[in-house]
Residue, then its C-alpha position, 0 to 999 in steps of 0.5 A: x484193553x476195552x473191546x470196541x463198541x459196534x453200531x449200525x452204519x459203522x465201517x469195520x475191516x475183516x481181520x480173518x477168522x479161526x475155526x473156533x471163532x466161527x464155531x463160537x455161537x454158530x457164526x457163519x464162515x466169514x473166511x469163505x464169504x468175506x475178504x481179509x482187509x476189506x471194509x464192510x458196513x454194519x447193517x445189524x448188531x446182535x448182542x449176546x451175553x458172551x459174544x456179539x454177532x455182526x451183519x453187513x450190508x450186501x452180505x448174507x450171514x452173521x459173523x463173530x465181532x472179534x474177527x473185525x476191527x473198527x475203521x478209524x477216521x483219518x485226522 
């Protein structure tokens, strides 16, 4: 299975976050700042060798990309 590619302006859904996902790379605590199943718009993508951090419009913090899934367009 391929990992999703995230880009500025993409919409993603927050799936929840484990403590390990928060600690990996020093991410912010998404569980205290975001709502599960809510849609967020990517403002910035920060690629690292072993993980990707996402920042969102109107939200302060950097979050582990594995906690999100892309919103698929309706057909």
